[in-house]
VOBA-1610 file (N, C-alpha, C; in pm, whole numbers, padded with zeros to 5 digits, always signed):
BEGIN
Met+00080-00118-00003Met+00016+00001-00004Met+00095+00124-00005Ile+00056+00223-00090Ile+00131+00343-00084Ile+00050+00442-00004Gly+00109+00533+00070Gly+00053+00631+00144Gly+00099+00764+00084Ile-00004+00854+00078Ile+00027+00988-00001Ile-00007+01082+00126Val+00108+01156+00171Val+00119+01249+00285Val+00025+01364+00264Asp-00074+01351+00345Asp-00169+01485+00364Asp-00129+01586+00480Tyr-00084+01685+00420Tyr-00054+01806+00530Tyr-00114+01937+00473Gly-00193+01909+00378Gly-00294+02033+00330Gly-00218+02119+00235Met-00129+02052+00148Met-00052+02140+00057Met-00022+02066-00062Gly-00117+01964-00111Gly-00080+01889-00217Gly-00219+01850-00289Asn-00165+01809-00423Asn-00293+01768-00506Asn-00316+01623-00483Leu-00364+01600-00370Leu-00366+01453-00323Leu-00448+01336-00411Arg-00579+01399-00441Arg-00675+01311-00481Arg-00619+01260-00635Ser-00567+01361-00716Ser-00523+01329-00851Ser-00408+01237-00845Val-00325+01251-00755Val-00206+01151-00744Val-00262+01013-00701Ala-00354+00992-00605Ala-00408+00878-00566Ala-00478+00787-00699Asn-00553+00885-00755Asn-00623+00827-00861Asn-00535+00780-00983Ala-00431+00849-00998Ala-00323+00810-01086Ala-00274+00681-01048Phe-00246+00646-00948Phe-00213+00491-00887Phe-00305+00415-00915Leu-00418+00454-00869Leu-00542+00336-00860Leu-00582+00321-01016Glu-00557+00409-01115Glu-00574+00383-01263Glu-00487+00262-01290Met-00351+00259-01220Met-00274+00139-01272Met-00292+00020-01178Asp-00390+00011-01104Asp-00434-00084-01013Asp-00307-00107-00909Ile-00262+00006-00864Ile-00176+00012-00758Ile-00253+00088-00636Lys-00259+00000-00531Lys-00318+00048-00413Lys-00248+00168-00347Ala-00345+00275-00310Ala-00285+00408-00255Ala-00396+00477-00193Glu-00367+00530-00091Glu-00454+00594+00007Glu-00383+00722+00058Ile-00474+00827+00073Ile-00428+00958+00144Ile-00408+00930+00282Ala-00285+00991+00352Ala-00242+00947+00484Ala-00210+01059+00542Asp-00309+01091+00657Asp-00297+01197+00745Asp-00266+01187+00894Asn-00255+01060+00925Asn-00242+00999+01065Asn-00075+00969+01074Pro-00020+01056+01160Pro+00121+01027+01184Pro+00156+00885+01221Glu+00075+00834+01314Glu+00089+00703+01384Glu+00072+00591+01266Lys+00025+00611+01162Lys+00010+00498+01073Lys+00096+00509+00950Ile+00193+00613+00941Ile+00282+00635+00837Ile+00374+00512+00814Asp+00439+00466+00933Asp+00517+00350+00915Asp+00461+00216+00873Ser+00345+00207+00855Ser+00273+00107+00835Ser+00265+00078+00661Tyr+00277+00179+00587Tyr+00291+00177+00455Tyr+00421+00137+00382Asp+00402+00051+00267Asp+00526-00002+00196Asp+00590+00109+00121Arg+00526+00210+00085Arg+00589+00325+00011Arg+00522+00444+00044Leu+00593+00561+00038Leu+00547+00685+00079Leu+00562+00793-00030Val+00462+00891-00064Val+00477+00981-00156Val+00437+01114-00073Leu+00541+01210-00096Leu+00513+01356-00031Leu+00494+01446-00169Pro+00378+01498-00186Pro+00347+01590-00289Pro+00356+01726-00220Gly+00339+01834-00304Gly+00348+01953-00250Gly+00311+02074-00367Val+00215+02163-00315Val+00173+02268-00405Val+00183+02404-00308Gly+00241+02501-00354Gly+00250+02618-00283Gly+00382+02647-00261Ala+00412+02745-00157Ala+00538+02796-00108Ala+00602+02711-00010Phe+00753+02693-00024Phe+00830+02611+00029Phe+00812+02619+00186Gly+00831+02737+00222Gly+00805+02773+00381Gly+00683+02725+00449Lys+00566+02741+00352Lys+00418+02717+00402Lys+00429+02564+00407Cys+00456+02485+00309Cys+00460+02349+00316Cys+00540+02295+00425Leu+00658+02332+00442Leu+00749+02282+00562Leu+00656+02297+00689Glu+00616+02437+00705Glu+00536+02453+00834Glu+00428+02372+00856Asn+00342+02346+00739Asn+00222+02259+00752Asn+00280+02116+00778Leu+00388+02062+00724Leu+00435+01940+00733Leu+00465+01910+00889Lys+00529+02012+00955Lys+00578+01995+01074Lys+00458+02015+01166Glu+00361+02105+01158Glu+00239+02120+01262Glu+00149+02005+01234Ser+00150+01922+01135Ser+00061+01806+01106Ser+00110+01697+01185Gly+00237+01689+01236Gly+00306+01580+01296Gly+00365+01480+01199Leu+00366+01536+01079Leu+00409+01431+00964Leu+00568+01466+00929Tyr+00628+01541+00969Tyr+00759+01578+00934Tyr+00837+01477+00990Glu+00854+01454+01115Glu+00940+01359+01184Glu+00916+01218+01128Val+00792+01191+01125Val+00745+01058+01066Val+00777+01001+00926Ser+00793+01133+00845Ser+00830+01120+00721Ser+00988+01087+00683Leu+01057+01152+00789Leu+01197+01138+00797Leu+01221+01000+00838Asp+01172+00952+00943Asp+01186+00819+00988Asp+01153+00713+00889Phe+01046+00748+00800Phe+01015+00656+00704Phe+01127+00643+00602Ile+01181+00762+00557Ile+01309+00753+00476Ile+01421+00671+00531Lys+01461+00707+00662Lys+01547+00617+00726Lys+01528+00481+00737Ser+01411+00441+00718Ser+01369+00293+00718Ser+01419+00227+00594Gly+01456+00292+00492Gly+01485+00246+00370Gly+01392+00196+00268Lys+01256+00214+00308Lys+01148+00174+00225Lys+01152+00310+00125Pro+01077+00268-00010Pro+01087+00362-00101Pro+00999+00489-00082Phe+01061+00604-00119Phe+00987+00729-00093Phe+01007+00841-00227Leu+00874+00887-00251Leu+00872+00970-00366Leu+00841+01119-00329Gly+00916+01217-00369Gly+00870+01362-00349Gly+00819+01396-00498Ile+00710+01497-00483Ile+00667+01542-00624Ile+00662+01695-00608Cys+00706+01762-00707Cys+00714+01919-00692Cys+00767+01996-00572Val+00689+02047-00504Val+00755+02103-00377Val+00801+02003-00277Gly+00723+01877-00292Gly+00760+01769-00219Gly+00902+01721-00263Met+00949+01751-00382Met+01092+01714-00423Met+01185+01823-00347Gln+01153+01963-00379Gln+01217+02067-00327Gln+01248+02075-00187Met+01172+02012-00095Met+01176+02011+00061Met+01277+01897+00086Leu+01330+01816-00004Leu+01413+01728+00013Leu+01557+01768+00000Phe+01569+01901-00039Phe+01701+01963-00062Phe+01736+02024+00063Glu+01866+02074+00086Glu+01912+02139+00186Glu+01825+02262+00230Lys+01806+02342+00150Lys+01739+02474+00202Lys+01671+02536+00062Ser+01584+02631+00076Ser+01510+02709-00029Ser+01525+02852+00009Tyr+01542+02931-00086Tyr+01530+03099-00071Tyr+01407+03151-00126Glu+01289+03073-00116Glu+01165+03111-00147Glu+01090+03197-00046Tyr+01096+03319-00066Tyr+01028+03421+00052Tyr+01108+03411+00181Gly+01230+03410+00164Gly+01310+03405+00292Gly+01433+03276+00267Glu+01467+03229+00387Glu+01551+03115+00384Glu+01514+03017+00462Tyr+01498+02874+00416Tyr+01433+02785+00500Tyr+01522+02649+00493Asn+01542+02575+00591Asn+01610+02451+00590Asn+01514+02342+00539Gly+01561+02261+00447Gly+01475+02146+00403Gly+01528+02012+00468Leu+01495+01907+00429Leu+01508+01779+00485Leu+01654+01741+00467Gly+01729+01785+00375Gly+01864+01763+00354Gly+01904+01628+00310Ile+01819+01577+00227Ile+01857+01435+00163Ile+01934+01455+00035Phe+01908+01576-00030Phe+01983+01591-00154Phe+02062+01732-00128Pro+02179+01756-00175Pro+02272+01877-00152Pro+02228+01991-00233Gly+02231+02119-00182Gly+02213+02234-00273Gly+02081+02312-00234Ala+02083+02417-00292Ala+01968+02525-00256Ala+01860+02559-00369Val+01749+02550-00320Val+01630+02596-00428Val+01609+02734-00431Lys+01631+02776-00574Lys+01647+02913-00604Lys+01535+02971-00721Lys+01517+03077-00730Lys+01413+03123-00807Lys+01464+03149-00966Phe+01379+03107-01069Phe+01403+03144-01188Phe+01411+03297-01206Glu+01518+03342-01266Glu+01540+03492-01298Glu+01548+03506-01455Lys+01454+03597-01517Lys+01461+03642-01648Lys+01500+03769-01691Ser+01573+03779-01789Ser+01607+03906-01840Ser+01487+03999-01864Lys+01508+04124-01869Lys+01408+04214-01923Lys+01368+04204-02073Gly+01256+04193-02096Gly+01213+04172-02239Gly+01217+04025-02274Ser+01249+03932-02186Ser+01258+03799-02228Ser+01100+03736-02228Glu+01102+03653-02349Glu+00971+03567-02381Glu+00929+03496-02273Tyr+01011+03444-02201Tyr+00997+03358-02079Tyr+00897+03412-01986Lys+00806+03328-01933Lys+00725+03369-01818Lys+00754+03295-01690Ile+00728+03357-01564Ile+00762+03294-01452Ile+00613+03291-01400Pro+00556+03190-01326Pro+00639+03032-01318Pro+00631+02971-01433His+00734+02888-01438His+00759+02785-01547His+00625+02683-01541Met+00533+02701-01653Met+00415+02636-01641Met+00376+02577-01764Gly+00371+02450-01785Gly+00356+02351-01903Gly+00435+02258-01929Trp+00430+02214-02059Trp+00514+02100-02105Trp+00656+02122-02124Asn+00741+02069-02073Asn+00873+02064-02110Asn+00956+01934-02114Ser+01069+01915-02177Ser+01122+01779-02218Ser+01225+01764-02112Leu+01259+01635-02092Leu+01358+01574-02001Leu+01462+01550-02079Ile+01597+01581-01996Ile+01713+01530-02060Ile+01771+01410-01963Leu+01779+01299-02010Leu+01829+01192-01917Leu+01978+01199-01897Lys+02001+01180-01763Lys+02160+01184-01738Lys+02209+01038-01694Lys+02134+00958-01647Lys+02162+00839-01603Lys+02052+00738-01611Gln+02089+00602-01607Gln+01975+00508-01593Gln+01908+00495-01454His+01784+00487-01453His+01749+00459-01293His+01603+00383-01325Gln+01557+00302-01227Gln+01440+00233-01249Gln+01310+00331-01255Leu+01316+00443-01200Leu+01193+00522-01195Leu+01183+00580-01335Thr+01290+00605-01423Thr+01268+00657-01552Thr+01272+00529-01669Glu+01262+00413-01621Glu+01255+00297-01714Glu+01138+00311-01801Gly+01160+00312-01934Gly+01069+00344-02040Gly+01030+00462-02087Ile+01111+00558-02028Ile+01111+00702-02042Ile+01200+00739-02143Lys+01177+00796-02262Lys+01299+00807-02364Lys+01334+00968-02346Asp+01472+00981-02367Asp+01534+01119-02362Asp+01447+01224-02455Gly+01418+01332-02396Gly+01331+01431-02463Gly+01187+01416-02440Glu+01157+01313-02354Glu+01011+01293-02312Glu+00946+01415-02247Tyr+00823+01460-02278Tyr+00760+01574-02229Tyr+00681+01529-02090Met+00716+01622-01985Met+00638+01646-01863Met+00582+01758-01837Tyr+00477+01749-01739Tyr+00398+01883-01710Tyr+00461+01949-01575Phe+00509+02062-01583Phe+00582+02151-01466Phe+00497+02263-01426Val+00496+02294-01308Val+00430+02426-01255Val+00525+02468-01148His+00610+02538-01168His+00702+02602-01048His+00779+02734-01088Ser+00803+02815-00987Ser+00889+02935-01014Ser+01034+02921-00963Tyr+01048+02810-00861Tyr+01180+02788-00807Tyr+01225+02654-00859Tyr+01341+02647-00860Tyr+01413+02487-00904Tyr+01524+02461-00807Ala+01533+02325-00830Ala+01637+02255-00755Ala+01784+02241-00845Pro+01898+02260-00796Pro+02005+02242-00865Pro+02051+02106-00918Val+02127+02116-01018Val+02179+01974-01066Val+02270+01932-00962Cys+02285+01805-00916Cys+02381+01756-00831Cys+02431+01618-00858Asp+02488+01553-00775Asp+02544+01400-00822Asp+02431+01312-00817Phe+02318+01334-00763Phe+02208+01260-00754Phe+02097+01291-00846Thr+02114+01373-00958Thr+02042+01408-01047Thr+02027+01298-01165Val+01907+01244-01179Val+01866+01132-01278Val+01849+01192-01434Ala+01771+01308-01423Ala+01719+01382-01539Ala+01698+01541-01515Thr+01728+01606-01611Thr+01723+01755-01608Thr+01629+01813-01705Ser+01592+01934-01690Ser+01522+02016-01787Ser+01557+02153-01778Glu+01537+02215-01877Glu+01604+02362-01885Glu+01494+02471-01923Tyr+01506+02579-01861Tyr+01412+02677-01860Tyr+01484+02825-01834Val+01440+02917-01894Val+01501+03041-01886Val+01671+03030-01888Gly+01714+02936-01959Gly+01858+02946-01987Gly+01929+02844-01856Val+01846+02810-01767Val+01895+02734-01649Val+01857+02588-01661Glu+01953+02491-01652Glu+01939+02362-01641Glu+01903+02309-01498Phe+01812+02243-01474Phe+01778+02218-01318Phe+01747+02074-01320Ser+01746+02018-01196Ser+01701+01893-01158Ser+01544+01852-01174Ala+01538+01756-01270Ala+01370+01713-01292Ala+01347+01587-01221Val+01457+01517-01200Val+01441+01375-01149Val+01562+01355-01075Val+01558+01337-00931Val+01668+01291-00855Val+01637+01174-00787Ser+01737+01100-00736Ser+01746+00982-00642Ser+01855+00967-00580Arg+01840+00923-00467Arg+01956+00883-00360Arg+01895+00759-00281Glu+01963+00637-00292Glu+01906+00519-00226Glu+01776+00493-00235Asn+01704+00511-00137Asn+01559+00487-00134Asn+01469+00603-00168Val+01521+00710-00185Val+01458+00837-00218Val+01455+00876-00363Ala+01348+00899-00417Ala+01330+00971-00544Ala+01240+01090-00543Ala+01251+01156-00649Ala+01166+01273-00651Ala+01159+01350-00793Thr+01044+01399-00827Thr+01040+01461-00956Thr+00992+01612-00945Gln+01043+01710-01019Gln+01007+01834-01009Gln+00849+01849-01090Phe+00842+01781-01180Phe+00716+01773-01260Phe+00613+01708-01188His+00490+01726-01244His+00386+01643-01177His+00356+01514-01263Pro+00408+01416-01217Pro+00355+01279-01309Pro+00233+01249-01315Glu+00134+01295-01236Glu-00019+01265-01225Glu-00063+01344-01329Lys-00010+01441-01379Lys-00066+01542-01484Lys-00005+01513-01617Ser+00105+01425-01619Ser+00201+01417-01761Ser+00144+01299-01825Gln+00017+01273-01834Gln-00040+01161-01932Gln+00041+01030-01907Gln+00043+00969-02015Gln+00097+00820-02026Gln+00250+00829-01962Ala+00326+00905-02008Ala+00468+00925-01958Ala+00460+00947-01803Gly+00378+01011-01743Gly+00387+01041-01600Gly+00336+00912-01534Leu+00241+00854-01596Leu+00195+00730-01530Leu+00284+00617-01530Arg+00377+00626-01618Arg+00480+00534-01630Arg+00570+00556-01510Ile+00600+00678-01503Ile+00694+00702-01365Ile+00631+00657-01233Leu+00492+00686-01236Leu+00439+00631-01090Leu+00418+00489-01090Lys+00417+00397-01196Lys+00414+00265-01218Lys+00553+00214-01186Asn+00655+00279-01232Asn+00790+00239-01201Asn+00798+00272-01048Phe+00773+00370-00988Phe+00784+00398-00825Phe+00707+00272-00751Gly+00587+00224-00810Gly+00514+00144-00744Gly+00595+00001-00738Glu+00672-00019-00841Glu+00755-00162-00861Glu+00897-00131-00822Trp+00932-00012-00775Trp+01076+00020-00737Trp+01131-00085-00636Lys+01253-00145-00665Lys+01318-00216-00568Lys+01448-00149-00542Cys+01445-00069-00443Cys+01570+00000-00400Cys+01658-00046-00291
//
């Protein structure tokens, strides 16, 4: 069973429905005492980094999510759920993240008169950097759906990147039993569903 962490800041139902569409059992998880009973855990996120982190802590789900990661069971972050896995973010201040991946989350900057718009919203292609079970069946150049104004840096744990406003950023990262995507797989049609299916079968 996959638990989808409910701390009031994620598109939970669409993520759950995407798993169910592939006959993978998933449910929304808001009880801290039940988190360790799941086989896999998903941390989604929509909104500002600081507010997401605050809600995660106030809900009692911060520490149990960290404990789940330490248990070695598969863990997936999505969008801001990915960004919170980095060391820190400079979104509306400076906030410490969970520190699973190195580096700081920063805002896209555009030059005056640029045709680019912030946030980065819509379809963009992946640049595959290394092989990983999460991206099995995903081809280089595959398009995924993004919605974000801040980005995580490329690091040693980057599996795939994307590029926007002349910046190459991490689109998929993985370290041991933890993986994450900047894009929304639940909104990325068949390619996104393949990512979620791969997570449901991931043997890390």
